[in-house]
C-alpha positions in Angstrom: 0.0 0.0 0.0 1.4 3.4 -1.0 2.2 6.0 1.7 -0.8 8.2 0.9 -3.2 5.3 0.7 -1.8 3.8 3.9 -2.2 7.2 5.7 -5.8 7.5 4.4 -6.6 4.0 5.6 -5.2 4.6 9.1 -6.8 8.0 9.4 -10.2 6.5 8.6 -9.7 4.0 11.5 -8.8 6.9 13.7 -11.9 8.8 12.8 -14.0 5.7 13.4 -12.5 5.1 16.8 -12.8 8.8 17.9 -16.5 8.7 16.8 -17.4 5.9 19.3 -14.9 6.6 22.1 -17.4 8.5 24.2 -20.0 5.8 23.9 -17.5 3.1 25.0 -16.0 5.2 27.8 -19.5 5.6 29.2 -20.5 2.0 28.8 -21.6 0.2 32.0 -19.5 -2.5 33.5 -22.3 -5.0 32.6 -22.2 -3.9 28.9 -18.4 -4.3 28.7 -18.5 -7.7 30.5 -21.2 -8.9 28.2 -19.0 -8.0 25.3 -16.1 -9.9 26.8 -18.2 -13.0 27.4 -19.4 -12.8 23.8 -15.8 -12.6 22.6 -14.8 -15.6 24.7 -17.7 -17.7 23.5 -17.1 -16.8 19.9 -13.4 -17.7 20.1 -14.3 -21.2 21.2 -17.2 -21.5 18.7 -15.0 -20.4 15.8 -11.8 -22.3 16.8 -11.6 -24.2 13.5 -11.9 -20.9 11.6 -9.0 -19.4 13.6 -6.8 -22.4 13.2 -7.4 -22.4 9.4 -6.3 -18.7 9.2 -3.4 -19.4 11.4 -2.2 -22.3 9.2 -1.8 -19.7 6.4 0.6 -17.7 8.5 2.4 -20.9 9.7 2.9 -22.0 6.1 4.4 -18.6 5.2 6.6 -18.8 8.3 8.1 -22.2 7.1 8.5 -20.8 3.5 10.4 -17.8 5.0 12.6 -20.0 7.2 11.3 -18.5 10.5 13.1 -20.0 13.5 11.3 -22.7 15.5 11.0 -20.4 18.5 9.3 -17.7 16.4 7.0 -20.3 14.8 6.0 -21.3 18.3 5.3 -17.7 19.1 3.0 -17.6 16.0 1.1 -20.9 16.6 -2.6 -21.0 17.5 -3.9 -24.5 18.3 -7.1 -25.5 20.2 -5.4 -25.5 23.6 -4.0 -22.0 23.1 -7.3 -20.7 21.8 -8.9 -22.2 24.9 -6.3 -20.4 27.0 -6.9 -17.1 25.2 -10.7 -17.4 25.8 -10.0 -18.3 29.5 -7.9 -15.1 29.8 -10.8 -13.0 28.4 -13.2 -14.6 31.0 -10.7 -13.8 33.8 -11.1 -10.1 32.8 -14.8 -10.3 33.4 -14.1 -11.2 37.1 -11.7 -8.3 37.6 -13.0 -5.2 39.4 -14.1 -2.3 37.3 -11.5 0.5 37.3 -13.4 3.2 35.3 -15.1 5.5 37.8 -12.9 4.3 40.7 -12.1 7.2 43.0 -8.4 7.2 43.9 -8.9 9.9 46.6 -11.4 12.6 47.6 -11.2 15.6 49.9 -12.9 18.8 50.8 -11.0 22.1 50.5 -11.3 24.8 53.2 -13.5 26.8 50.8 -16.0 23.9 50.6 -15.0 22.5 47.1 -15.4 18.7 47.0 -12.6 17.2 44.8 -12.5 13.6 43.6 -9.6 12.1 41.7 -11.4 9.6 39.5 -10.2 6.9 37.0 -11.3 7.4 33.3 -10.2 5.7 30.1 -7.2 6.9 28.2 -9.4 7.2 25.1 -8.1 5.7 21.8 -5.0 3.5 22.0 -2.9 2.4 19.1 -0.9 -0.8 19.5 1.9 -1.9 17.1 3.0 -5.5 17.7 4.9 -8.4 16.1 4.3 -12.1 15.5 2.1 -13.2 18.4 -1.6 -13.3 17.4 -2.7 -13.8 21.1 -1.7 -10.2 21.6 -4.6 -9.3 19.2 -7.1 -10.6 21.7 -5.3 -9.7 24.9 -4.8 -6.1 23.8 -8.3 -5.6 22.5 -10.1 -7.1 25.5 -8.0 -5.2 28.0 -8.7 -2.0 26.2 -12.4 -2.8 26.1 -12.6 -3.6 29.8 -10.9 -0.3 30.6 -13.3 1.6 28.3 -10.8 2.4 25.5 -11.1 2.0 21.8 -8.1 0.3 20.2 -6.5 0.3 16.8 -4.3 -2.8 16.3 -1.4 -3.0 13.9 0.1 -6.5 13.9 3.0 -7.8 11.9 2.7 -9.4 8.5 3.8 -12.8 10.0 0.4 -13.1 11.7 -1.8 -11.1 9.3 -4.3 -13.9 8.4 -4.7 -14.8 12.1 -5.1 -11.2 13.1 -7.8 -10.5 10.5 -9.7 -13.5 11.6 -9.5 -12.8 15.3 -10.4 -9.1 14.9 -13.4 -10.0 12.8 -14.6 -12.4 15.5 -14.2 -9.8 18.2 -16.0 -7.1 16.2 -18.9 -9.4 15.6 -19.1 -10.3 19.2 -19.0 -6.7 20.4 -21.7 -5.7 18.0 -23.9 -8.6 19.1 -24.3 -7.0 22.6 -25.0 -3.5 21.4 -21.6 -1.9 21.7 -19.9 -0.2 18.7 -17.8 -2.7 16.7 -15.3 0.1 15.9 -14.2 -0.1 19.5 -11.7 -2.7 18.0 -10.1 -2.1 14.6 -7.2 -3.7 12.7 -4.9 -1.9 10.3 -5.5 -4.0 7.2 -2.0 -3.3 5.9 1.2 -4.7 7.4 3.4 -2.4 5.4 6.0 0.0 7.0 3.9 2.9 5.6 0.9 2.0 7.8 3.1 1.8 10.9 4.5 5.2 10.2 1.0 6.6 9.6 -0.1 5.3 13.0 2.9 6.9 14.7 1.7 10.3 13.3 -2.0 9.9 14.1 -1.9 12.5 16.9 -5.3 13.9 16.0 -7.0 10.6 16.9 -4.7 8.5 19.1 -4.2 9.3 22.8 -1.3 6.9 23.3 0.7 4.4 21.2 2.1 1.2 22.6 4.7 -0.8 20.7 5.1 -4.5 21.5 8.0 -6.4 19.9 11.7 -6.4 19.4 14.2 -3.6 20.2 14.2 -2.3 16.6 10.4 -1.8 16.6 10.3 -0.1 20.0 13.2 2.2 19.1 11.6 3.1 15.7 8.3 4.0 17.4 9.9 6.0 20.2 12.1 8.0 17.8 9.5 8.6 15.1 6.1 8.9 16.8 4.4 12.2 17.4 1.8 10.4 19.6 2.8 9.8 23.2 4.5 6.4 23.5 4.7 3.8 26.3 7.8 1.6 25.7 7.3 -2.1 26.3 8.9 -5.4 25.8 12.6 -5.7 25.1 13.9 -8.2 27.6 17.6 -9.0 28.0 16.9 -10.7 31.4 19.6 -12.1 33.7 19.9 -14.6 36.4 22.9 -14.1 38.8 23.8 -17.3 40.7 25.5 -16.1 43.9 28.2 -17.9 45.8 25.7 -19.0 48.5 23.0 -20.2 46.0 21.2 -23.5 46.3 22.6 -24.9 43.1 19.7 -27.2 42.3 17.3 -24.3 42.8 19.4 -22.2 40.5 19.5 -24.9 37.8 15.7 -25.1 37.9 15.3 -21.3 37.8 17.7 -21.0 34.8 16.0 -23.9 33.0 12.5 -22.5 33.5 13.6 -19.0 32.5 15.3 -20.1 29.3 13.3 -23.1 28.1 9.7 -22.9 29.3 9.0 -20.5 26.5 12.1 -18.9 25.0 10.4 -16.6 22.6 8.9 -14.2 25.2 10.3 -11.0 26.6 10.7 -12.4 30.2 12.8 -15.3 29.2 16.4 -15.5 30.5 19.1 -14.5 28.0 22.2 -14.3 30.2 23.4 -16.3 33.3 26.0 -14.7 35.5 27.8 -17.2 37.9 29.9 -16.4 40.9 33.4 -17.8 40.4 33.3 -19.7 43.8 30.6 -22.1 42.6 31.1 -22.0 38.8 32.9 -25.4 38.6 30.1 -27.1 40.4 27.2 -25.3 38.9 28.0 -25.1 35.2 28.1 -28.9 34.6 24.7 -29.2 36.4 23.2 -26.4 34.4 24.5 -27.8 31.1 23.1 -31.3 31.7 19.6 -29.7 32.3 19.8 -27.3 29.3 21.1 -30.1 27.0 17.6 -31.6 27.3 16.4 -28.7 25.2 19.5 -28.4 23.1 20.3 -24.9 24.3 23.4 -23.4 22.7 25.7 -21.7 25.2 27.8 -18.6 24.4 30.4 -18.4 27.2 33.4 -16.4 28.5 36.9 -18.0 28.4 36.4 -19.3 32.0 33.1 -20.9 31.1 34.7 -22.6 28.1 37.6 -23.8 30.3 35.1 -25.6 32.6 32.7 -26.9 29.9 34.9 -27.2 26.8 34.5 -26.3 23.2 30.8 -27.2 23.1 30.4 -23.7 24.4 30.7 -21.0 21.7 33.2 -18.2 22.4 31.1 -15.2 23.6 31.7 -11.8 22.1 30.5 -8.6 23.6 27.3 -8.5 21.4 26.2 -11.8 22.8 25.7 -10.2 26.2 23.5 -7.5 24.6 21.4 -10.0 22.7 17.7 -10.8 23.2 17.9 -14.3 21.7 14.3 -15.3 22.0 15.5 -18.8 21.1 17.3 -21.8 22.6 20.5 -19.8 23.1 22.0 -18.5 26.3 25.0 -16.2 27.2 27.1 -17.2 30.2 29.7 -15.3 32.2 31.6 -16.0 35.3 32.0 -13.0 37.7 34.0 -12.5 40.8 31.5 -10.7 42.9 28.0 -9.2 43.3 29.4 -5.9 42.3 30.6 -7.3 39.0 27.2 -8.9 38.4 25.5 -5.6 39.1 27.8 -3.7 36.8 27.1 -6.2 34.0 23.4 -5.9 34.4 23.6 -2.1 34.4 25.5 -2.2 31.2 23.5 -4.8 29.2 20.1 -5.0 30.9 16.9 -3.6 29.4 15.2 -2.7 32.7 12.8 -5.6 32.3 13.3 -8.5 34.7 16.3 -9.6 36.7 16.9 -12.4 39.2 19.4 -13.4 41.9 19.6 -16.9 43.4 21.1 -16.6 46.8 20.9 -17.6 50.5 22.3 -14.3 51.6 19.6 -11.9 52.8 22.1 -9.0 52.5 22.9 -9.8 48.9 19.3 -10.3 48.0 18.2 -7.0 49.4 21.1 -5.2 47.8 20.3 -6.7 44.4 16.7 -5.6 44.7 17.7 -2.1 45.7 20.4 -1.5 43.2 19.1 -3.2 40.0 17.2 -0.8 37.8 14.4 -3.0 36.4 10.6 -3.2 36.4 10.7 -6.6 38.2 13.6 -7.8 40.4 13.4 -11.4 41.7 15.0 -13.3 44.6 15.0 -17.1 44.1 12.2 -17.1 41.5 12.0 -17.3 37.7 11.8 -14.2 35.6 8.9 -15.9 33.7 6.5 -14.6 36.4 6.7 -11.1 35.0 3.3 -11.4 33.4 -0.1 -9.7 34.0 -1.8 -13.0 34.7 0.9 -14.2 37.2 0.8 -10.8 39.0 -3.0 -11.1 39.4 -3.8 -8.3 36.9 -5.5 -10.6 34.3 -4.0 -10.4 30.9 -1.6 -7.5 30.2 -1.1 -5.0 27.4 2.7 -5.4 27.7 5.6 -5.0 30.2 6.5 -1.4 30.4 10.3 -0.8 30.9 10.0 2.9 31.2 9.2 4.9 34.4 6.5 7.4 33.4 2.8 6.6 33.6 3.3 2.8 33.9 6.1 0.3 34.8 6.0 -3.5 34.7 3.0 -5.5 33.6 0.4 -3.1 32.3 -3.1 -4.2 33.4 -6.4 -2.4 33.6 -5.3 0.4 36.0 -2.4 1.4 33.6 -4.9 1.7 30.8 -6.7 4.6 32.6 -5.8 8.1 33.5 -7.4 10.4 36.0 -10.0 13.2 35.9 -10.6 15.6 38.7 -14.3 16.0 39.5 -15.1 19.1 41.5 -18.4 20.0 43.1 -19.1 23.4 44.5 -22.0 25.6 45.5 -21.0 28.9 43.9 -17.4 29.3 45.0 -15.4 31.9 43.0 -11.7 32.8 43.3 
């Protein structure tokens, strides 16, 4: 699609969303929950239709030599669709946030002031590969009273078109405007650029994907942006660590689902326990054929089966069965490494030292900092928020898993009886 055509298409979506934003923002909790229930039911009822569309995307992925981890990221089967629908139903059970009063007080002059939660308005979301994001993002925005314009990657285009059509039908079936959820029907770079400039209609733009996408959106958008996603996450195995626990945490963080942003990409190991820990870790990771990229000391312990690590390996978000490894002499060295290469997402220390645990949590600059637990828990569902729109790695407006509360802003409601200044 040419640039002018792409801009016209995206602008039309913006106009549609703006036209129904007030109606959606004022929808009752029951109306929104009815729409969510209709979406969940429709996803199950139309499972075969979704999988047929998804197979088109998977066939293209094979033709284009997409990695197995990325193909897994793309896959929608009956179990995953059931899981997506279950996630939508969990949203129904969550408390309503729109209209919630954060605080209220009376001024000396008698003015009654209430700080109240309201929807952000119209949200644009640019994302890559994972079609489950289409439903997660749309339903979270809907529950929080926001209209959403989705722009997915070309890898999942057929799946996204199908899922969006199903959601729009379900929303309309309960009397809410179907334009509350729209999909950019053009995966070209021009449509992405048009969405970044849609400041007359979008209230916020949220990119979900790799570092390149997030950087491009942050640098080029004229719409306010919330950065999410890039996860170069670390596990530091301290000298006092329970080594079996550490092996399980590293294995879970790397192999349970390597294609997601909270997967572990680098393991730092204290020199005092490296000779004992590294062989244990390798035996476990060999079950998944994880390729290690290690420092010279790591290679001395494990041999040439470990690829020689170069500096770029420690900055890499692999999203695959690959892992960078480095032996360090101290907690200070681990902290310095994380400060240099981390992406402010999720970091973990495995230790029996309360002092080291607290210092790690205090000094690491990340949205989520773990002691003796897998980074895979950085997730809206695991944090009790329901699904999430993404993991914010910035510090303004939202940080960490972005649930319903982070999809609202505040409005001050003031009642008086004739006061003037």
